[in-house]
C-alpha positions as a LaTeX table, in Angstrom:
\begin{tabular}{lrrr}
\hline
Residue & $x$ (\AA) & $y$ (\AA) & $z$ (\AA) \\
\hline
Met1 & 0.00 & 0.00 & 0.00 \\
Thr2 & 1.40 & 3.36 & $-0.98$ \\
Ser3 & 1.81 & 6.18 & 1.52 \\
Lys4 & $-0.99$ & 8.14 & $-0.15$ \\
Arg5 & $-3.44$ & 5.22 & 0.00 \\
Phe6 & $-2.47$ & 4.56 & 3.65 \\
Thr7 & $-3.18$ & 8.18 & 4.61 \\
Thr8 & $-6.56$ & 8.07 & 2.86 \\
Ala9 & $-7.53$ & 4.87 & 4.67 \\
Ile10 & $-6.62$ & 6.41 & 8.02 \\
Leu11 & $-8.73$ & 9.52 & 7.30 \\
Val12 & $-11.73$ & 7.41 & 6.26 \\
Thr13 & $-11.44$ & 5.30 & 9.41 \\
Val14 & $-11.29$ & 8.44 & 11.60 \\
Ala15 & $-14.26$ & 9.99 & 9.81 \\
Val16 & $-16.38$ & 6.86 & 10.23 \\
Gly17 & $-15.41$ & 6.65 & 13.87 \\
Leu18 & $-16.31$ & 10.30 & 14.41 \\
Val19 & $-19.73$ & 9.90 & 12.76 \\
Thr20 & $-20.38$ & 6.78 & 14.85 \\
Phe21 & $-19.45$ & 8.66 & 18.03 \\
Leu22 & $-21.62$ & 11.68 & 17.24 \\
Thr23 & $-24.68$ & 9.65 & 16.33 \\
Ala24 & $-24.37$ & 6.98 & 19.00 \\
Gly25 & $-27.74$ & 6.46 & 20.67 \\
His26 & $-29.49$ & 8.72 & 18.15 \\
Pro27 & $-32.24$ & 7.40 & 15.86 \\
Lys28 & $-31.27$ & 7.26 & 12.20 \\
Gly29 & $-31.56$ & 10.67 & 10.53 \\
Ser30 & $-31.99$ & 12.62 & 13.79 \\
Glu31 & $-30.13$ & 15.78 & 14.70 \\
Pro32 & $-27.71$ & 15.63 & 17.66 \\
Ser33 & $-29.27$ & 18.94 & 18.84 \\
Gln34 & $-32.39$ & 16.99 & 19.76 \\
Tyr35 & $-30.37$ & 15.20 & 22.43 \\
Leu36 & $-28.98$ & 18.20 & 24.25 \\
Ser37 & $-28.52$ & 17.61 & 27.96 \\
Ala38 & $-31.14$ & 18.79 & 30.42 \\
Glu39 & $-28.61$ & 21.23 & 31.87 \\
Arg40 & $-27.95$ & 22.75 & 28.45 \\
Leu41 & $-31.65$ & 23.18 & 27.69 \\
Glu42 & $-32.26$ & 24.76 & 31.09 \\
Lys43 & $-29.46$ & 27.23 & 30.31 \\
Val44 & $-31.12$ & 28.07 & 26.96 \\
Val45 & $-34.43$ & 28.74 & 28.75 \\
Ala46 & $-32.73$ & 30.72 & 31.54 \\
Asp47 & $-31.01$ & 33.01 & 29.01 \\
Ala48 & $-34.29$ & 33.52 & 27.11 \\
Ala49 & $-36.13$ & 34.26 & 30.37 \\
Lys50 & $-33.54$ & 36.90 & 31.29 \\
Asp51 & $-34.00$ & 38.48 & 27.86 \\
Phe52 & $-37.79$ & 38.49 & 28.34 \\
Ser53 & $-37.52$ & 40.00 & 31.82 \\
Thr54 & $-35.22$ & 42.75 & 30.56 \\
Arg55 & $-37.04$ & 43.67 & 27.37 \\
Tyr56 & $-40.72$ & 43.30 & 28.29 \\
Arg57 & $-42.27$ & 46.79 & 28.35 \\
Lys58 & $-43.01$ & 47.64 & 31.97 \\
Asp59 & $-45.72$ & 50.25 & 31.36 \\
Phe60 & $-47.88$ & 50.69 & 28.27 \\
Ile61 & $-51.42$ & 51.07 & 26.98 \\
Ser62 & $-52.80$ & 49.53 & 23.81 \\
Val63 & $-55.99$ & 48.92 & 21.94 \\
Ala64 & $-57.42$ & 45.53 & 22.87 \\
Glu65 & $-60.06$ & 43.46 & 21.10 \\
Tyr66 & $-61.83$ & 40.85 & 23.22 \\
Glu67 & $-63.82$ & 37.98 & 21.71 \\
Arg68 & $-65.60$ & 35.16 & 23.51 \\
Leu69 & $-67.68$ & 32.43 & 21.87 \\
Val70 & $-69.73$ & 29.88 & 23.82 \\
Lys71 & $-71.00$ & 26.73 & 22.13 \\
Ser72 & $-73.43$ & 24.06 & 23.24 \\
Gly73 & $-72.41$ & 21.02 & 21.22 \\
Glu74 & $-71.98$ & 22.31 & 17.67 \\
Arg75 & $-74.31$ & 25.31 & 18.11 \\
Tyr76 & $-73.17$ & 28.80 & 19.07 \\
Cys77 & $-75.27$ & 29.83 & 22.05 \\
Gln78 & $-73.63$ & 33.07 & 23.26 \\
Ile79 & $-71.16$ & 35.60 & 21.92 \\
Phe80 & $-69.42$ & 38.59 & 23.42 \\
Phe81 & $-67.23$ & 41.12 & 21.65 \\
Ser82 & $-65.63$ & 44.25 & 23.00 \\
Tyr83 & $-62.92$ & 46.66 & 21.98 \\
Gly84 & $-61.32$ & 49.32 & 24.10 \\
Leu85 & $-58.11$ & 50.34 & 25.79 \\
Phe86 & $-55.90$ & 48.00 & 27.79 \\
Gly87 & $-53.52$ & 49.29 & 30.43 \\
Ser88 & $-50.50$ & 47.28 & 31.59 \\
Leu89 & $-48.93$ & 49.14 & 34.48 \\
Asp90 & $-46.22$ & 48.17 & 36.98 \\
Phe91 & $-45.11$ & 44.94 & 35.26 \\
Thr92 & $-43.12$ & 42.81 & 37.68 \\
Gln93 & $-41.92$ & 39.23 & 38.08 \\
Asp94 & $-41.25$ & 39.58 & 41.79 \\
Lys95 & $-43.04$ & 37.26 & 44.20 \\
Ile96 & $-46.78$ & 37.78 & 43.92 \\
Asp97 & $-49.10$ & 35.48 & 45.83 \\
Asn98 & $-51.98$ & 35.51 & 43.33 \\
Leu99 & $-53.80$ & 37.66 & 40.79 \\
Phe100 & $-55.53$ & 39.71 & 43.49 \\
Ser101 & $-52.18$ & 41.07 & 44.68 \\
Asp102 & $-50.75$ & 41.53 & 41.18 \\
Pro103 & $-50.17$ & 45.21 & 40.36 \\
Asp104 & $-50.10$ & 44.38 & 36.64 \\
Ile105 & $-53.26$ & 42.31 & 36.34 \\
Gly106 & $-54.15$ & 44.30 & 33.19 \\
Trp107 & $-56.93$ & 46.87 & 33.07 \\
Phe108 & $-59.50$ & 47.10 & 30.29 \\
Arg109 & $-61.67$ & 50.13 & 29.54 \\
Pro110 & $-64.30$ & 49.30 & 26.91 \\
Ala111 & $-65.23$ & 51.72 & 24.16 \\
Gly112 & $-67.89$ & 49.48 & 22.62 \\
Ser113 & $-69.29$ & 46.01 & 23.18 \\
Phe114 & $-71.89$ & 43.50 & 22.12 \\
Asn115 & $-73.27$ & 40.74 & 24.32 \\
Ser116 & $-75.91$ & 38.29 & 23.15 \\
Met117 & $-78.49$ & 36.48 & 25.22 \\
Phe118 & $-77.94$ & 32.79 & 25.97 \\
Leu119 & $-79.63$ & 30.57 & 23.39 \\
Ser120 & $-81.52$ & 27.62 & 24.86 \\
Pro121 & $-80.11$ & 24.17 & 24.00 \\
Lys122 & $-83.04$ & 23.46 & 21.63 \\
Gly123 & $-82.60$ & 26.79 & 19.87 \\
Asp124 & $-86.21$ & 27.76 & 20.54 \\
Gly125 & $-85.69$ & 30.73 & 22.83 \\
Tyr126 & $-83.33$ & 32.51 & 25.20 \\
Ser127 & $-82.56$ & 32.48 & 28.90 \\
Gly128 & $-81.08$ & 35.49 & 30.60 \\
Lys129 & $-78.33$ & 33.73 & 32.50 \\
Ala130 & $-77.44$ & 30.52 & 30.70 \\
Ser131 & $-79.94$ & 27.97 & 32.06 \\
Lys132 & $-79.78$ & 29.15 & 35.62 \\
Thr133 & $-82.47$ & 26.65 & 36.61 \\
Ser134 & $-80.52$ & 23.61 & 35.38 \\
Pro135 & $-79.94$ & 20.93 & 38.03 \\
Tyr136 & $-76.62$ & 20.94 & 39.83 \\
Ile137 & $-74.29$ & 18.22 & 38.58 \\
Ile138 & $-71.35$ & 18.57 & 40.96 \\
Glu139 & $-71.43$ & 20.23 & 44.34 \\
Gly140 & $-68.29$ & 22.24 & 43.60 \\
Leu141 & $-69.97$ & 23.87 & 40.59 \\
Ser142 & $-73.32$ & 24.73 & 42.11 \\
Gln143 & $-72.60$ & 28.44 & 42.48 \\
Phe144 & $-73.05$ & 30.41 & 39.28 \\
Asp145 & $-70.45$ & 33.16 & 39.62 \\
Glu146 & $-71.94$ & 36.33 & 38.19 \\
Thr147 & $-68.74$ & 38.23 & 38.94 \\
Phe148 & $-67.27$ & 36.61 & 35.82 \\
Asn149 & $-69.79$ & 38.57 & 33.78 \\
Gln150 & $-68.67$ & 41.76 & 35.48 \\
Tyr151 & $-65.03$ & 41.51 & 34.35 \\
Pro152 & $-64.73$ & 38.75 & 31.76 \\
Ile153 & $-61.40$ & 39.87 & 30.34 \\
Ile154 & $-59.59$ & 39.33 & 33.65 \\
Pro155 & $-59.34$ & 35.48 & 33.78 \\
Pro156 & $-57.56$ & 34.95 & 30.41 \\
Val157 & $-55.16$ & 37.85 & 31.02 \\
Ala158 & $-54.48$ & 36.63 & 34.56 \\
Arg159 & $-53.33$ & 33.26 & 33.20 \\
Lys160 & $-50.77$ & 35.10 & 31.06 \\
Arg161 & $-49.50$ & 36.71 & 34.24 \\
Ala162 & $-49.43$ & 33.29 & 35.97 \\
Val163 & $-46.82$ & 32.07 & 33.49 \\
Glu164 & $-44.86$ & 35.33 & 33.52 \\
Val165 & $-44.64$ & 35.23 & 37.33 \\
Tyr166 & $-44.58$ & 31.49 & 38.17 \\
Gly167 & $-43.54$ & 29.90 & 34.88 \\
Pro168 & $-40.31$ & 29.56 & 32.87 \\
Leu169 & $-40.61$ & 33.15 & 31.59 \\
Asn170 & $-39.44$ & 34.22 & 35.05 \\
Pro171 & $-35.65$ & 33.75 & 35.50 \\
Gly172 & $-36.25$ & 32.94 & 39.17 \\
Lys173 & $-38.64$ & 30.06 & 38.34 \\
Val174 & $-36.75$ & 28.36 & 35.50 \\
Asn175 & $-35.38$ & 25.68 & 37.85 \\
Cys176 & $-38.94$ & 24.64 & 38.84 \\
Phe177 & $-39.35$ & 22.83 & 35.52 \\
Ser178 & $-37.65$ & 20.13 & 33.47 \\
Tyr179 & $-37.12$ & 20.63 & 29.73 \\
Ser180 & $-36.82$ & 18.69 & 26.48 \\
Leu181 & $-36.35$ & 19.83 & 22.91 \\
Val182 & $-39.42$ & 19.27 & 20.73 \\
Lys183 & $-38.01$ & 20.53 & 17.45 \\
Gly184 & $-35.63$ & 23.08 & 15.97 \\
Val185 & $-32.25$ & 24.24 & 17.22 \\
Pro186 & $-31.72$ & 26.41 & 20.32 \\
Ser187 & $-29.42$ & 28.78 & 18.41 \\
Gly188 & $-32.23$ & 29.52 & 15.95 \\
Lys189 & $-35.93$ & 28.76 & 16.10 \\
Cys190 & $-37.08$ & 26.00 & 18.44 \\
Glu191 & $-39.84$ & 24.62 & 20.63 \\
Ile192 & $-38.93$ & 23.41 & 24.11 \\
Ser193 & $-41.38$ & 21.50 & 26.28 \\
Phe194 & $-41.46$ & 22.09 & 30.03 \\
Ser195 & $-43.05$ & 20.20 & 32.90 \\
Thr196 & $-43.27$ & 20.92 & 36.62 \\
Lys197 & $-40.71$ & 19.08 & 38.73 \\
Asp198 & $-41.91$ & 16.88 & 41.58 \\
Gly199 & $-42.08$ & 18.68 & 44.90 \\
Tyr200 & $-42.17$ & 22.23 & 43.49 \\
Phe201 & $-45.97$ & 22.69 & 43.32 \\
Pro202 & $-47.59$ & 24.69 & 44.84 \\
Ala203 & $-44.95$ & 26.09 & 47.21 \\
Lys204 & $-42.41$ & 27.29 & 44.61 \\
Thr205 & $-44.60$ & 27.53 & 41.53 \\
Arg206 & $-48.36$ & 27.87 & 41.23 \\
Leu207 & $-48.39$ & 25.93 & 37.95 \\
Arg208 & $-48.57$ & 22.14 & 37.66 \\
Gly209 & $-48.44$ & 20.42 & 34.30 \\
Lys210 & $-46.83$ & 20.68 & 30.89 \\
Gly211 & $-46.40$ & 23.29 & 28.21 \\
Ile212 & $-44.26$ & 24.43 & 25.31 \\
Leu213 & $-42.01$ & 27.48 & 24.96 \\
Phe214 & $-41.52$ & 29.07 & 21.55 \\
Ile215 & $-38.03$ & 30.58 & 21.27 \\
Glu216 & $-36.45$ & 32.33 & 18.30 \\
Lys217 & $-32.84$ & 33.50 & 18.36 \\
Gly218 & $-32.82$ & 33.60 & 22.14 \\
Met219 & $-36.14$ & 35.46 & 22.48 \\
Ile220 & $-39.31$ & 33.93 & 23.91 \\
Thr221 & $-41.98$ & 34.52 & 21.27 \\
Gly222 & $-44.75$ & 32.66 & 23.06 \\
Phe223 & $-45.88$ & 29.66 & 25.05 \\
Lys224 & $-48.69$ & 27.12 & 25.14 \\
Leu225 & $-50.26$ & 25.30 & 28.09 \\
Asp226 & $-52.24$ & 22.06 & 27.94 \\
Asn227 & $-54.44$ & 21.36 & 30.97 \\
Val228 & $-52.05$ & 23.05 & 33.39 \\
Glu229 & $-53.41$ & 23.43 & 36.92 \\
Asp230 & $-53.10$ & 27.14 & 37.67 \\
Arg231 & $-53.48$ & 28.29 & 41.28 \\
Phe232 & $-52.42$ & 31.86 & 40.56 \\
Ser233 & $-55.62$ & 32.76 & 38.69 \\
Leu234 & $-58.05$ & 30.34 & 40.36 \\
Phe235 & $-58.14$ & 28.36 & 43.63 \\
Val236 & $-55.66$ & 30.88 & 45.00 \\
Asn237 & $-56.16$ & 29.85 & 48.64 \\
Asn238 & $-55.70$ & 26.12 & 48.02 \\
Lys239 & $-52.20$ & 25.22 & 49.29 \\
Asn240 & $-52.75$ & 21.44 & 49.13 \\
His241 & $-49.94$ & 19.58 & 47.35 \\
Ser242 & $-52.34$ & 17.06 & 45.82 \\
Pro243 & $-53.55$ & 17.90 & 42.30 \\
Leu244 & $-57.21$ & 18.74 & 41.80 \\
Thr245 & $-59.36$ & 16.64 & 39.47 \\
Ser246 & $-60.00$ & 18.70 & 36.34 \\
Val247 & $-63.43$ & 19.13 & 34.78 \\
Asn248 & $-61.95$ & 20.75 & 31.66 \\
Asp249 & $-59.85$ & 19.92 & 28.65 \\
Tyr250 & $-58.23$ & 23.23 & 27.85 \\
Ser251 & $-55.40$ & 24.82 & 25.93 \\
Tyr252 & $-53.99$ & 28.28 & 26.39 \\
Glu253 & $-51.57$ & 30.06 & 24.08 \\
Val254 & $-49.87$ & 33.46 & 24.22 \\
Arg255 & $-47.76$ & 35.10 & 21.54 \\
Tyr256 & $-45.49$ & 38.13 & 21.93 \\
Thr257 & $-44.19$ & 40.68 & 19.43 \\
Ile258 & $-41.31$ & 43.17 & 19.23 \\
Lys259 & $-41.86$ & 46.90 & 18.75 \\
Asn260 & $-38.86$ & 49.25 & 18.82 \\
Gly261 & $-36.83$ & 46.66 & 20.68 \\
Ala262 & $-39.41$ & 46.09 & 23.44 \\
Ile263 & $-41.54$ & 42.98 & 23.98 \\
Tyr264 & $-45.34$ & 43.36 & 24.03 \\
Pro265 & $-48.20$ & 40.83 & 24.09 \\
Asp266 & $-49.55$ & 40.12 & 20.60 \\
Tyr267 & $-52.55$ & 37.89 & 21.34 \\
Leu268 & $-53.80$ & 35.13 & 23.62 \\
Val269 & $-56.26$ & 32.31 & 22.94 \\
Gln270 & $-57.93$ & 29.98 & 25.43 \\
Lys271 & $-60.09$ & 27.00 & 24.40 \\
Val272 & $-62.06$ & 25.10 & 27.03 \\
Lys273 & $-64.27$ & 22.01 & 26.89 \\
Trp274 & $-66.26$ & 20.88 & 29.91 \\
Lys275 & $-66.11$ & 17.19 & 30.78 \\
Lys276 & $-67.86$ & 15.42 & 33.64 \\
Pro277 & $-65.28$ & 13.63 & 35.85 \\
Ala278 & $-65.68$ & 9.95 & 36.63 \\
Asp279 & $-65.05$ & 10.63 & 40.31 \\
Lys280 & $-67.81$ & 12.95 & 41.59 \\
Ser281 & $-66.99$ & 12.52 & 45.28 \\
Arg282 & $-64.35$ & 15.26 & 45.49 \\
Arg283 & $-65.07$ & 18.43 & 47.42 \\
Ser284 & $-63.52$ & 20.65 & 44.75 \\
Tyr285 & $-62.41$ & 20.42 & 41.14 \\
Phe286 & $-60.09$ & 22.41 & 38.94 \\
Phe287 & $-61.56$ & 24.38 & 36.05 \\
Ala288 & $-59.76$ & 26.81 & 33.75 \\
Glu289 & $-62.52$ & 29.40 & 33.89 \\
Val290 & $-65.70$ & 29.98 & 35.84 \\
Asn291 & $-68.52$ & 27.80 & 34.52 \\
Pro292 & $-70.58$ & 29.90 & 32.07 \\
Cys293 & $-73.77$ & 28.11 & 33.13 \\
Leu294 & $-74.98$ & 25.82 & 35.90 \\
Asp295 & $-74.97$ & 22.69 & 33.74 \\
Pro296 & $-71.86$ & 22.89 & 31.52 \\
Phe297 & $-71.71$ & 19.09 & 31.24 \\
Gly298 & $-75.32$ & 18.49 & 30.26 \\
Leu299 & $-75.12$ & 21.29 & 27.69 \\
Ser300 & $-71.75$ & 20.09 & 26.30 \\
Ile301 & $-70.32$ & 23.57 & 26.75 \\
Ser302 & $-67.11$ & 24.71 & 25.08 \\
Thr303 & $-65.67$ & 28.22 & 24.91 \\
Thr304 & $-63.09$ & 30.06 & 22.86 \\
Thr305 & $-61.68$ & 33.31 & 24.20 \\
Lys306 & $-59.27$ & 35.54 & 22.30 \\
Val307 & $-57.69$ & 38.86 & 23.25 \\
Ser308 & $-55.67$ & 40.75 & 20.62 \\
Phe309 & $-53.45$ & 43.74 & 21.35 \\
Lys310 & $-52.39$ & 46.48 & 18.91 \\
Glu311 & $-51.34$ & 50.14 & 18.66 \\
Tyr312 & $-48.97$ & 50.04 & 21.65 \\
Ile313 & $-48.18$ & 53.27 & 23.47 \\
Pro314 & $-45.19$ & 53.08 & 25.88 \\
Leu315 & $-45.56$ & 55.19 & 29.00 \\
Asp316 & $-42.88$ & 57.18 & 30.76 \\
Lys317 & $-43.15$ & 58.17 & 34.41 \\
Thr318 & $-45.24$ & 61.27 & 33.72 \\
Ser319 & $-47.74$ & 59.63 & 31.35 \\
Lys320 & $-47.94$ & 56.57 & 33.58 \\
Asn321 & $-48.99$ & 58.66 & 36.57 \\
Arg322 & $-51.56$ & 60.38 & 34.41 \\
Tyr323 & $-53.16$ & 57.23 & 32.99 \\
Ser324 & $-53.01$ & 55.17 & 36.18 \\
Lys325 & $-55.80$ & 57.33 & 37.61 \\
Tyr326 & $-57.96$ & 56.14 & 34.77 \\
Phe327 & $-56.99$ & 52.48 & 34.58 \\
Lys328 & $-56.93$ & 51.65 & 38.27 \\
Pro329 & $-60.30$ & 52.40 & 39.85 \\
Thr330 & $-60.87$ & 50.74 & 43.19 \\
Gly331 & $-63.63$ & 48.84 & 44.93 \\
Ala332 & $-67.12$ & 48.97 & 43.42 \\
Ala333 & $-65.92$ & 51.32 & 40.70 \\
Trp334 & $-63.60$ & 48.61 & 39.37 \\
Arg335 & $-66.31$ & 45.95 & 39.38 \\
Val336 & $-68.82$ & 48.12 & 37.54 \\
Thr337 & $-66.21$ & 49.23 & 35.02 \\
Met338 & $-65.80$ & 45.59 & 34.04 \\
Ala339 & $-69.54$ & 44.98 & 34.05 \\
Lys340 & $-69.91$ & 47.86 & 31.65 \\
Ala341 & $-67.48$ & 46.09 & 29.35 \\
Glu342 & $-69.94$ & 43.28 & 28.78 \\
Leu343 & $-73.25$ & 45.07 & 28.48 \\
Asp344 & $-72.71$ & 48.41 & 26.76 \\
Pro345 & $-74.06$ & 48.71 & 23.21 \\
Thr346 & $-71.84$ & 49.21 & 20.18 \\
Ser347 & $-72.04$ & 49.47 & 16.44 \\
Leu348 & $-72.39$ & 45.89 & 15.25 \\
Asp349 & $-70.44$ & 46.63 & 12.07 \\
Tyr350 & $-67.38$ & 45.65 & 14.08 \\
Leu351 & $-68.63$ & 42.07 & 14.32 \\
Met352 & $-68.75$ & 41.58 & 10.58 \\
Asn353 & $-64.98$ & 41.05 & 10.42 \\
Thr354 & $-65.20$ & 38.04 & 12.72 \\
Pro355 & $-64.40$ & 34.64 & 11.14 \\
Ser356 & $-67.48$ & 32.40 & 10.77 \\
Trp357 & $-69.73$ & 35.39 & 11.45 \\
Pro358 & $-72.61$ & 34.18 & 9.18 \\
Glu359 & $-72.76$ & 30.83 & 11.01 \\
Ile360 & $-72.52$ & 32.51 & 14.43 \\
Arg361 & $-75.23$ & 35.04 & 13.62 \\
Asn362 & $-77.54$ & 32.35 & 12.23 \\
Asp363 & $-77.24$ & 30.30 & 15.45 \\
Ile364 & $-77.63$ & 33.25 & 17.81 \\
Glu365 & $-80.72$ & 34.58 & 16.00 \\
Ser366 & $-82.35$ & 31.14 & 15.64 \\
Gly367 & $-84.19$ & 31.66 & 18.94 \\
Gly368 & $-86.30$ & 34.40 & 17.39 \\
Lys369 & $-84.49$ & 37.64 & 18.32 \\
Ser370 & $-82.18$ & 39.67 & 16.13 \\
Ile371 & $-78.73$ & 40.57 & 17.41 \\
Asn372 & $-79.87$ & 44.20 & 17.71 \\
Glu373 & $-82.79$ & 43.17 & 19.94 \\
Gln374 & $-80.53$ & 40.99 & 22.08 \\
Asn375 & $-78.01$ & 43.80 & 22.51 \\
Arg376 & $-80.72$ & 46.25 & 23.61 \\
Ser377 & $-82.16$ & 43.68 & 26.03 \\
Gln378 & $-78.78$ & 43.06 & 27.66 \\
Thr379 & $-78.09$ & 46.80 & 27.84 \\
Asp380 & $-81.40$ & 47.45 & 29.57 \\
Leu381 & $-80.63$ & 44.64 & 32.03 \\
Phe382 & $-77.29$ & 46.22 & 32.83 \\
His383 & $-78.65$ & 49.71 & 33.42 \\
Ser384 & $-81.49$ & 48.49 & 35.61 \\
Lys385 & $-79.05$ & 46.50 & 37.75 \\
Tyr386 & $-76.22$ & 49.01 & 38.06 \\
His387 & $-77.97$ & 52.38 & 37.72 \\
Asn388 & $-77.18$ & 53.60 & 41.25 \\
Lys389 & $-73.55$ & 52.48 & 41.11 \\
Leu390 & $-73.05$ & 54.07 & 37.71 \\
Lys391 & $-74.45$ & 57.33 & 39.00 \\
Ser392 & $-72.02$ & 57.32 & 41.94 \\
Ile393 & $-69.08$ & 56.61 & 39.61 \\
Glu394 & $-70.12$ & 59.45 & 37.33 \\
Asn395 & $-70.12$ & 61.79 & 40.32 \\
Leu396 & $-66.74$ & 60.44 & 41.43 \\
Thr397 & $-65.03$ & 61.05 & 38.10 \\
Ser398 & $-66.68$ & 64.45 & 37.61 \\
Arg399 & $-64.91$ & 65.69 & 40.75 \\
Asp400 & $-61.58$ & 65.36 & 39.01 \\
Glu401 & $-61.43$ & 67.46 & 35.84 \\
Glu402 & $-58.17$ & 65.86 & 34.72 \\
Thr403 & $-59.57$ & 62.34 & 35.04 \\
Arg404 & $-62.65$ & 63.32 & 33.04 \\
Met405 & $-60.48$ & 64.78 & 30.27 \\
Ile406 & $-58.35$ & 61.61 & 30.15 \\
Ile407 & $-61.49$ & 59.47 & 29.76 \\
Gln408 & $-62.67$ & 61.56 & 26.81 \\
Glu409 & $-59.23$ & 61.50 & 25.23 \\
Leu410 & $-58.85$ & 57.74 & 25.52 \\
Tyr411 & $-62.35$ & 57.05 & 24.25 \\
Ser412 & $-61.66$ & 59.04 & 21.09 \\
Ser413 & $-58.33$ & 57.23 & 20.69 \\
Ala414 & $-60.14$ & 53.89 & 20.71 \\
Ala415 & $-61.16$ & 54.53 & 17.09 \\
Trp416 & $-57.84$ & 52.83 & 16.20 \\
Ala417 & $-59.50$ & 49.50 & 16.82 \\
Arg418 & $-61.99$ & 50.11 & 14.02 \\
Arg419 & $-59.44$ & 50.04 & 11.20 \\
\hline
\end{tabular}
């Protein structure tokens, strides 16, 4: 064998050995990046969480569009749409016990809304509060919580905050979860699954379950949860280590966007299906949102909730102080502000841009009332119920000329949402 042939043989042998070493234990055709160590993946998530914590805009307002669809089986039985101004003030990832102590829960001031009546399961009429006379199925769900109808945008936004405070988006909570690469490469675009480690729930994190992080070039662009037990938004006083039996199948996804180098929320979507548990002896059950009616199982209820954000306005210290008077009412004023979000009338032209609108409208009007009639009925119900409180709020805001001017200014600005 000549020297040249000998050298070539050596190089081939080394190359084959190197390929064998690199692919050892890997399925044929797989990328070695899929088998990164747990420590390496946790470092990737930790770096992305630090980036998120640094670049997320601490104070801003934006236009928000809120959409909620309720179905009974395959039939749409209730819809709610609202657009207005959303205020995110005092963003923090410091220790917060639950949503009620969160300074950045997210505040929504509606500029226009539409809320339909609840279509009966047979489609032959309407009931004011979603079959309130239906028999109780489970003791833990016997209380119809009307407060949900007073501030419906809060629960889905609160779950976003649950992940930002107690999930892997918080650098201080990254070690509460284990990670595995789903697809992609960490140096580029990838999806990394996360799951709560044993012994960390609920003392160190208020989230139990699995989800996926979407990361692109070191930046967290979003996340998705599948049936995660969340004790930041709901069941906030339950400190029991045992998991609750769920009466929902639900998914929850949030996406973020970049504007002028800062991270803002782009949209969030929550889909919930109610399922009757086999074990009905428990004292309490986990559900992703308050039951929209007293018999969500018998009516085969499912819901889709979406909140979209646009036209972001960053706030400096001066503008933040100015707008915080408007976005952070207290006590009864806060509750009625959210109630107003659901029951105020609006131009229904806005609804025509909604996907599947013809099908939705056909279902909702099949009980014999037009959407205009339903909107007027719900508006009358609201004013008869909250007239005295509204009057007191009007007097409260009229005492402060600056606050009144801010309200007028922001209401006119809400026309952005109509583009």
